[in-house]
C-alpha positions as a Markdown table, in Angstrom:
| # | Residue | x | y | z |
|---|---|---|---|---|
| 1 | Unk | 6.6 | 29.6 | 22.5 |
| 2 | Unk | 7.2 | 26.2 | 21.0 |
| 3 | Unk | 5.2 | 24.7 | 18.1 |
| 4 | Unk | 4.8 | 21.1 | 17.4 |
| 5 | Unk | 4.4 | 19.7 | 13.9 |
| 6 | Unk | 1.3 | 17.6 | 13.2 |
| 7 | Unk | 0.3 | 15.4 | 10.4 |
| 8 | Unk | -2.8 | 13.3 | 9.6 |
| 9 | Unk | -2.6 | 9.6 | 9.4 |
| 10 | Unk | -4.9 | 7.1 | 7.7 |
| 11 | Unk | -4.9 | 4.1 | 10.0 |
| 12 | Unk | -5.8 | 0.7 | 8.7 |
| 13 | Unk | -5.9 | -2.9 | 9.9 |
| 14 | Unk | -4.1 | -6.0 | 8.6 |
| 15 | Unk | -5.3 | -8.9 | 10.8 |
| 16 | Unk | -4.9 | -7.7 | 14.3 |
| 17 | Unk | -2.1 | -5.3 | 13.5 |
| 18 | Unk | -2.5 | -1.6 | 12.9 |
| 19 | Unk | -0.7 | 0.3 | 10.2 |
| 20 | Unk | -0.8 | 4.0 | 9.1 |
| 21 | Unk | 0.2 | 6.1 | 6.2 |
| 22 | Unk | 0.4 | 9.9 | 5.8 |
| 23 | Unk | -2.8 | 11.3 | 4.5 |
| 24 | Unk | -0.9 | 13.0 | 1.6 |
| 25 | Unk | 0.2 | 9.6 | 0.4 |
| 26 | Unk | -3.3 | 8.2 | 0.2 |
| 27 | Unk | -5.1 | 9.2 | -3.1 |
| 28 | Unk | -8.3 | 7.3 | -2.5 |
| 29 | Unk | -10.0 | 4.5 | -0.5 |
| 30 | Unk | -11.9 | 2.1 | -2.8 |
| 31 | Unk | -14.2 | -0.9 | -2.1 |
| 32 | Unk | -12.4 | -4.1 | -2.9 |
| 33 | Unk | -12.6 | -5.3 | -6.5 |
| 34 | Unk | -10.8 | -8.3 | -7.7 |
| 35 | Unk | -7.7 | -7.2 | -9.6 |
| 36 | Unk | -6.8 | -8.5 | -13.1 |
| 37 | Unk | -4.0 | -10.9 | -12.6 |
| 38 | Unk | -0.5 | -10.4 | -14.1 |
| 39 | Unk | 1.7 | -13.3 | -14.9 |
| 40 | Unk | 5.4 | -13.5 | -13.8 |
| 41 | Unk | 5.2 | -11.2 | -10.8 |
| 42 | Unk | 5.8 | -12.0 | -7.1 |
| 43 | Unk | 2.9 | -13.6 | -5.2 |
| 44 | Unk | 2.3 | -10.5 | -3.2 |
| 45 | Unk | 1.2 | -8.6 | -6.3 |
| 46 | Unk | -2.5 | -9.4 | -6.8 |
| 47 | Unk | -2.7 | -7.8 | -10.2 |
| 48 | Unk | -3.9 | -4.5 | -11.6 |
| 49 | Unk | -7.1 | -2.4 | -11.5 |
| 50 | Unk | -8.3 | 0.4 | -13.7 |
| 51 | Unk | -8.5 | 3.6 | -11.7 |
| 52 | Unk | -9.2 | 7.0 | -13.3 |
| 53 | Unk | -8.1 | 5.6 | -16.7 |
| 54 | Unk | -4.8 | 4.4 | -15.3 |
| 55 | Unk | -3.6 | 0.9 | -14.8 |
| 56 | Unk | -2.7 | 0.7 | -11.1 |
| 57 | Unk | -0.8 | -2.3 | -9.7 |
| 58 | Unk | -2.3 | -3.8 | -6.5 |
| 59 | Unk | -0.2 | -5.1 | -3.7 |
| 60 | Unk | -1.6 | -7.6 | -1.2 |
| 61 | Unk | -0.1 | -5.9 | 1.9 |
| 62 | Unk | -0.6 | -9.0 | 4.1 |
| 63 | Unk | 1.6 | -11.0 | 1.7 |
| 64 | Unk | 4.1 | -8.2 | 1.3 |
| 65 | Unk | 4.5 | -8.1 | 5.1 |
| 66 | Unk | 4.4 | -11.9 | 5.4 |
| 67 | Unk | 1.3 | -11.9 | 7.6 |
| 68 | Unk | -1.2 | -14.8 | 7.8 |
| 69 | Unk | -3.9 | -15.2 | 5.1 |
| 70 | Unk | -7.0 | -13.0 | 5.6 |
| 71 | Unk | -10.3 | -14.3 | 6.7 |
| 72 | Unk | -11.9 | -11.9 | 4.1 |
| 73 | Unk | -14.8 | -9.7 | 4.8 |
| 74 | Unk | -17.0 | -6.7 | 3.8 |
| 75 | Unk | -14.5 | -4.2 | 5.3 |
| 76 | Unk | -11.7 | -5.1 | 2.9 |
| 77 | Unk | -10.6 | -2.0 | 1.0 |
| 78 | Unk | -8.0 | -1.0 | -1.6 |
| 79 | Unk | -6.0 | 2.1 | -0.7 |
| 80 | Unk | -4.6 | 3.9 | -3.8 |
| 81 | Unk | -1.3 | 5.4 | -2.8 |
| 82 | Unk | 0.5 | 8.3 | -4.4 |
| 83 | Unk | 4.0 | 7.0 | -4.5 |
| 84 | Unk | 6.3 | 9.7 | -5.8 |
| 85 | Unk | 4.0 | 10.6 | -8.7 |
| 86 | Unk | 2.9 | 7.0 | -9.5 |
| 87 | Unk | -0.1 | 5.2 | -8.1 |
| 88 | Unk | 0.1 | 1.9 | -6.4 |
| 89 | Unk | -2.7 | 0.2 | -4.5 |
| 90 | Unk | -2.7 | -1.9 | -1.4 |
| 91 | Unk | -5.3 | -4.3 | -0.1 |
| 92 | Unk | -6.1 | -3.8 | 3.6 |
| 93 | Unk | -8.6 | -5.6 | 5.9 |
| 94 | Unk | -10.2 | -2.4 | 7.1 |
| 95 | Unk | -9.7 | 1.4 | 7.1 |
| 96 | Unk | -10.2 | 2.6 | 10.6 |
| 97 | Unk | -9.9 | 6.4 | 10.5 |
| 98 | Unk | -8.0 | 9.6 | 9.7 |
| 99 | Unk | -6.6 | 11.2 | 12.8 |
| 100 | Unk | -4.1 | 14.1 | 13.6 |
| 101 | Unk | -0.9 | 13.1 | 15.2 |
| 102 | Unk | 1.9 | 15.0 | 16.8 |
| 103 | Unk | 5.0 | 14.1 | 14.8 |
| 104 | Unk | 7.1 | 14.3 | 17.9 |
| 105 | Unk | 5.2 | 11.2 | 19.1 |
| 106 | Unk | 6.7 | 9.0 | 16.3 |
| 107 | Unk | 9.3 | 6.6 | 17.7 |
| 108 | Unk | 12.1 | 5.5 | 15.3 |
| 109 | Unk | 11.8 | 1.9 | 14.3 |
| 110 | Unk | 13.9 | -0.5 | 16.4 |
| 111 | Unk | 17.4 | -1.0 | 15.1 |
| 112 | Unk | 16.7 | -4.7 | 14.5 |
| 113 | Unk | 14.5 | -3.6 | 11.5 |
| 114 | Unk | 17.1 | -3.4 | 8.8 |
| 115 | Unk | 17.0 | -4.1 | 5.1 |
| 116 | Unk | 13.8 | -4.0 | 3.1 |
| 117 | Unk | 11.5 | -4.1 | 6.1 |
| 118 | Unk | 13.3 | -1.1 | 7.7 |
| 119 | Unk | 13.2 | 0.9 | 4.4 |
| 120 | Unk | 9.4 | 1.2 | 4.4 |
| 121 | Unk | 9.0 | 1.9 | 8.1 |
| 122 | Unk | 8.8 | 5.6 | 9.0 |
| 123 | Unk | 8.3 | 4.8 | 12.7 |
| 124 | Unk | 6.1 | 3.5 | 15.4 |
| 125 | Unk | 3.2 | 5.4 | 16.9 |
| 126 | Unk | 1.5 | 4.7 | 20.2 |
| 127 | Unk | -2.3 | 4.9 | 19.9 |
| 128 | Unk | -3.9 | 4.4 | 23.3 |
| 129 | Unk | -2.6 | 0.9 | 24.3 |
| 130 | Unk | -1.8 | -0.2 | 20.8 |
| 131 | Unk | 1.3 | 0.3 | 18.6 |
| 132 | Unk | 0.7 | 1.5 | 15.0 |
| 133 | Unk | 3.3 | 0.8 | 12.3 |
| 134 | Unk | 3.8 | 4.1 | 10.4 |
| 135 | Unk | 4.7 | 3.2 | 6.8 |
| 136 | Unk | 6.8 | 5.2 | 4.4 |
| 137 | Unk | 4.8 | 4.5 | 1.2 |
| 138 | Unk | 7.5 | 5.9 | -1.1 |
| 139 | Unk | 9.7 | 3.0 | -0.1 |
| 140 | Unk | 7.1 | 0.3 | -0.2 |
| 141 | Unk | 8.5 | -0.8 | -3.5 |
| 142 | Unk | 12.2 | -1.0 | -4.3 |
| 143 | Unk | 13.6 | 0.3 | -7.6 |
| 144 | Unk | 13.8 | -3.2 | -8.9 |
| 145 | Unk | 10.2 | -3.9 | -7.8 |
| 146 | Unk | 9.0 | -0.8 | -9.7 |
| 147 | Unk | 10.9 | -1.8 | -12.9 |
| 148 | Unk | 9.5 | -5.3 | -12.7 |
| 149 | Unk | 6.0 | -4.0 | -12.2 |
| 150 | Unk | 6.2 | -1.5 | -15.1 |
| 151 | Unk | 7.4 | -4.3 | -17.4 |
| 152 | Unk | 4.7 | -6.7 | -16.3 |
| 153 | Unk | 2.0 | -4.0 | -16.7 |
| 154 | Unk | 3.4 | -3.0 | -20.2 |
| 155 | Unk | 3.4 | -6.7 | -21.2 |
| 156 | Unk | -0.2 | -7.1 | -20.0 |
| 157 | Unk | -1.3 | -4.1 | -22.0 |
| 158 | Unk | 0.3 | -5.4 | -25.1 |
| 159 | Unk | -1.5 | -8.7 | -24.7 |
| 160 | Unk | -4.8 | -7.0 | -24.2 |
| 161 | Unk | -4.3 | -4.6 | -27.1 |
| 162 | Unk | -3.4 | -7.6 | -29.4 |
| 163 | Unk | -6.4 | -9.5 | -28.3 |
| 164 | Unk | -8.7 | -6.5 | -28.9 |
| 165 | Unk | -7.3 | -5.9 | -32.3 |
| 166 | Unk | -7.7 | -9.5 | -33.4 |
| 167 | Unk | -11.3 | -9.5 | -32.2 |
| 168 | Unk | -12.2 | -6.4 | -34.2 |
């Protein structure tokens, strides 16, 4: 008797493209809220949000993946990802569903996807007639991205603390 491994994927849309993340890497789905901007970060970082008394950086996934600018809408959500013990958030156009998937159905990314793009691809999944890009959330940010973000968030907190102390 053979057994097949299964996992659950959260599928979301960016424009016309479908993406997915393992359900265990998704902490929460939030309604969109405008993040507080942070200076001196790449343009694909929208800023930070306060989530469960933690400052969480927000990545605009469209910009990160170099997709066209969004039309905007009521379906826009922020996915809070558990990324190796840290939380990062990503703006998506719409969360579609959570569905079980046979892991043997995951095709390896094409060899032409090398470098940074290849690092955060876990594979490609066929869903009916569509292809879904299965992301490896742990690799969405490089080590240098993480250090830069930590420093920017720390700097932002120092500025906010100083402003609060001078007001009081």
